[in-house]
N, C-alpha and C positions, 0 to 999 in steps of 0.2 A: 445748571440748573442741579437742585435735589430733585433724587428719585422717588417718587411715590409708591414703588414697586414692592414687596412684601415676598421674600425668594423663596424657595424650600429647602426644607432643611437646612436652614444658616442659624447659625446664630449672630442675627444682624448685628449685634453692635460691636462684634470683630472686623466689620468693614465700614470701609469710611466710606465708600464708593464702588461699582463693578464696571468692569471694562466692559465697553459697548462693543459689540457684534454686529458689525455693518456688511457684512460678506462674506460668504463662502466659499472653498473653491477647489475641488479637488478632496486629499483628504486636510484639507489647512483650512483653520475659522482666522478671518483675520479681521481683527479691530479697527476701530475712530482716529487712530492712532499711526496705523498702518502697520502695525505687529502682527506679527502671522504664528498661528498656534498649530501645530500639529495634534489634529484630533485625537488622545488616545484614549475615550472613553464614548466613541460613536454616538457625540452629540445624547447624553443617556442611552446606550447599548442598544441603539434604533436604526441606523446608518447602515447603509449595505455599500452602495456606489458612488459615495463621496460625496460630496456637496455642487448644484446647480450644475447636475448631469444632466446632460439636452433631454434625451430620452425621456427622464421621467418629470422633466418640466413641462415637456411636450405633452406627455400627457393632461397633465393637469390645464395649460391651457386649451387644449382643444377642447376636455371635455366642458370645460365654463363657458365655451361658446353655445355649446346645446344645453348643458342642464347643471344647475349649481346644486340644486339640492331640490328633493320632491320625499315625501315621509314614506317608511315602509307603512304605516298603518292604513290599511285596506290599496294599496297602490306597489308597484314593482318598478324597479329601474335596469336598463339594459347591464349595466357595467357589473350591479350587485348582483347579478344574475350567473353573469359570465364567470363571474370573481369565485362563486359558489360552487359552482362547478370545477373548477377548476381547486380550489381545495379538496377538495371529494376525491379528486385525481389523488391526487399524493397522500391521501389519507388514508391508509388502507382501512377499510368495514364502518367507517363513517359514513352516516346518513345524509342528515338533516345539517345546516349552517345558520346561528344565530350569530346577528352583528350586533356589534357596541360601540363606544367612542375609544377604551382604554384598556389596558390588560385588568384593573384594580375590576372595573366593569365585568369584564369578561370573565373573572372566579367567579364574584357576586351573583352570577347567573348559575355558573355552574353548579353553584351553593343550592343554590333554590331550587335547580332541574334535580336533583341529586335527594334533594329532602322529596319534593313535592313527588315525583316518581314514585316513591314509597306510599303514598299518601294516594295516589290515583289508582295503584293496584291493590290497595284494602290492606298494605300491611302496614298499620301506625303504629308497632314498639321500633321502626325502623327512623329511630329519630335521633342519631350521635354521628359525630362528622370525628374520624380517627385520622391524624398527619403526623408530620415529623417534628423532631424538636429542632429548630434553627430554620425551619422555613421561612418561605417570605412570601405572599401574594396579591399584596398591596395595599393599599392604605387606607380602603373603605373598611367600613365595621367589620361587615361578615366576613373580607379580606384582611382583615387583620386578628378578628377572632381563631382563624384558619390555620396565619401564616405568624404567630405569636412571638416577635422579638420582644424581649421585656425591654431592651435599653429604649427602642423606635415608642413603642405603644405603654409600658407601664404604668402611664398616668390616666390609660383608658381600660385599663381591668378590671373594675367592676361593670364596667359597661359590656363588654363583651361577653359574648354566650362561652360557655365551656363547651374543650375538645377534649379527644384523648389524644395524645403525644406522644410519641414513642422516638429511642435513641436514633441517631443516626451515625454510621464508622466513620471516623474522621482517622485516616490514615496518621495523622501527624499529633494523634493524642488520643492514644488508646490506655484505656484504664490498664492500673496497676494489676498483676497476677494474668495479662490475657497476652495474645499473638494478637495479630490485625485479620487471620481466619476467624479466632475463639469470638472476637468484637460483635463480627460480621453476623456470625453464625446466634450468637446472646441477642441483636437488634433482632434477628429475624425470630429468633423462639415468642422471643417478647411480644412481638402483634399477632404471633399464632395461638399463645396462649392466653389471649385475649377475644382473640375471635371466637373462640372456642368453647369459654367458659360464659359469655351472656352476645349473643348475635344481638344486639340492639343496634348495629354498626350500620346507618345507610351509605356510607363513602369514605372511600379512604384517598384522600386528598394530597398530593405531591409534587414538588418540582420533574419533571424528566429530564433524568443526564447527574445533574447538579444542583445543589443549590447556590445560586448566584449572591444574591445580597447578604446572604447567612456567613460568605466566606470565602467561595468558590469550593467548598467542600464536592468534592468527583466522587461520583459512588463506584464502589468497586464493581467489577464487572459479576452480573448475574445479580446483583442486591434489586436492582428494580426488578426484575424479571419473576423472582419470588416472591416478592410483596404481590406484582400481577397474579400469581397463579393460587396464594394467597387468600385474595379477593375473590376468587372463581370457585374455588374451593367452600367458601363459606358466606357465599352468596352478597358478597357487599360490592358497591360500586365502585370499580377504581378511575381516579377523576387525574387525570393529569396538567400540570401549567407548564407549556412551550413555550408563553411570552415573551423568555429571556434566551430559552435554550435552543429553540425551533430554529426552521430555517438557514440552516449552516453555521447558527453560533461553536456550537461545539462539533461540527463535521460533519453532520449530515443533516439531509433537509426536514424531515421527520425526524427527532431525534429518540420517539417512540418504535420503529421499525427496526433501528440500532441495538435498541433495550430486547427487543422482541418482545415486549409489552402490551400488547392492544388493548387500550383502554375503551372504557365507556363512555366518556367524554373529555373531551382536550381542548385546550385554550390556545389560542395565540395572539401573538398583538406585535407590539414596538416595530419587527424589520419587515410586518406585513407591507408596509406603503415604501418601504426602501429606503424610510424614516423620514418622509418627506409630507405624511399628512397623520393626523391622527386618527387609526382605526385599530379595533379589535373584532376577537370571532371566536364563540365556542359552537364546537359541532357534537353534536351526540350519534350514536348507535341507532338503528332502525328499532329495536327494544325499548329504549328511552324516548325516543320520539312518540314511537306507537300510543304510548300508554297516556300520551296526552291529548286524544283524541276520541270523539265523542258527541254527544247532544252539549247543546248550547249550557241547556241548565242545568249540564252535569262538573260545570264548574271545576274540568279539568285542564282549559288550557293554562297556559303560562300568562301570570299578569305581571309580564317586564318590557320596557319599552325604553327608548330614548329618540329624544328628537331626531336626533343625525343618525340615527340607524340607518345600515346601509345607503350612507351618504355617498352620489357619484362620483365627487369630484377623487373623494380616498378612491375610492375602488377602482375607479380608471387609473389611479395611478398605479395603485397596487397591482389590477394586473398587466401593466406594463413591466412592472418587477419581476409577474412569476418569469413573466416572457423571457426577461433578459438573464434572469438565475440561467436559461434552457439555452439560451441560445451562447451565450459568454461561457457557459461549463464552469459556472460559478463556485459549486461544491468540490469538484475538484482541485481547481483552483486554491480555495480553502486547504483543503486537504493537503496540497503541496506548501503552500506559504505557510501554516501552522507550523512547520516543521521549525521555521526561523528559531523559534521561542524558545527551540533545545537546547540551540547555540551557545545561548547564552547564562542558562543552567548552571554552571559552576562558577560563573562570575559574579552573578545574582546572589549563589547563597553561602559565598566568601564574605560576604558583607554581615560588619560585625552585628548589626541590630537585626538581620533577614534570620528568621526561625526557619518559615516552610515557604516550597514556593508549590501550588498547584497548579495545573495548566491542562486543558485538553481543548483543541479545536482554535480557533479564536476568542478564547479567554484565557485570561491570566492574572492569579493571585498572589501576593507578594506577603506573606505574614510579617510583620514587624514585632520583635519581643525586646525586652530588657535584657533577659538573662538566656542564652541559647540552651544554655542544660536544666536550668528552672523553665523555659519557656513561656516566662512570665509576658503578657502584656505589657506594652507603652501606653502611657495613661498621662502625657503631658498636659500641663494646663491650658496651653492654646488647642484648639481643635487641630486633628494631625491635618484634617481636610484641607484647613488655611495655612497650614506651613506648606501642603507638598500644591499646593494650586501657588502659590507664589514664586516657589522655589523650580516648579516644576515652567510657570512661563518663563524665567529665568533663562530657561534651557528653551524655551519655543514648543515645549508642549503643553496641551490639557490635559491636568488629569485631576481625577475626584478619587479620595477615600472611601472606605465603610471603617469606620475605625481603625483598627488598627492595621485592617488589610489595605493596601496599593493593589488597585485594581485597574489592568490595561485589559480594556473591550473596543480594539480598534475597528474600525470599517470595515468589513468582512472580504473588501474588495481591495484593499490597498496592498500596494506593491512590495514586493520581496527588500525593494531597495530602505521605502520607508518606514519597514517595520522592523530593519535593523537599527534606523537613525532611532527611532520610537522606544526599542530597547536600551540601546545605549544613553541615551539623555535619560530615561526612568533611573539608570543603574545610577549617572552622575546628580539625578533629584537627592536621591536615597542618601550618597554621601555628605552633600549640602546643606540636607535637612537634620543631619545628624544629631548635631550640635541641638537644637533646638528641641530636641525629643529624649536624650538621655542626661 
């Protein structure tokens, strides 16, 4: 039967059909023909414990017998209240939690709160949003404006609001005449010069710890902290996107604590429910929240809401997920397991078409190049994603690339044995794909 589904970020003309996944077990996806694929992208970066985890499934089924959904408009529910308290406990200096359905929405909320905050306190000149080049914050219009990736969003450029973008230091592509330390200082200097010149900036928005969809750019030590300090110095709200980088992906539960950079607003998503149901959250400090309080006719409250905000099924599974992080000491396990990536650095880097390897925690980006000396990216006629999916499938692994970056983003609880298997098969996939790429 012909499929009626239009798939995301996919050139549909390249695909005659799609494999139908009928079951997930542990770290593996199983299709209708019985083929198994090791999930190398954690089902789009969100899976924590693997598929069909009994504790998470039980949390959903137990809650489904009590309350499936009720709105947060004038009402509340126990799972959502419990989850908010748990999120605040792990998020230093945060005070309130606003729920949404997905990461893009969580960032839209963060942007709206940032802009309205200054309106609420009477600072109407603070209307600009600053951010980093190459960042990514979602596919909705506000998120596209702040996380503008030309290849993704160029066709909508005229409809997006303008932002102030600053360079981010990339160790693999240091400008001529600079060393990496100079490059970092130059990036920070550009931010401070703009802040001091005309302080009409409402907020600085960035991914926390690393840029993920932008090609796995790991920030150098101290870079995020320096931006945070500039925001405090020049009275700019500091907004962090931990949707893909928090909850252990980079090796710490809350990445901003490792980066020593407490934000005014932070957004979580993806791994919040272990990857089982859709949910996201935007957290703010007390100063931000209090600015929205007043008489009803002051119109200071936040005009934003979603039908499934605070959904009790999603909140229940998120509560069990957070409980399991503690019970199974997952962060410590991640820090140990993630060292497996390092065992394969040399073998991967010696491949003819690999220009750079970037890795932190349970995240690796392998940049493919046409020429190692010139560092020129590969641009085949066929999408690299399609090539790597097909070749990866033959190796029994599920891969999805972003441009010329092969991304390895496995479920966080993957075993050392399975991670070694994923890396070995990724190397075999790169070798097999080479003839189609150059």
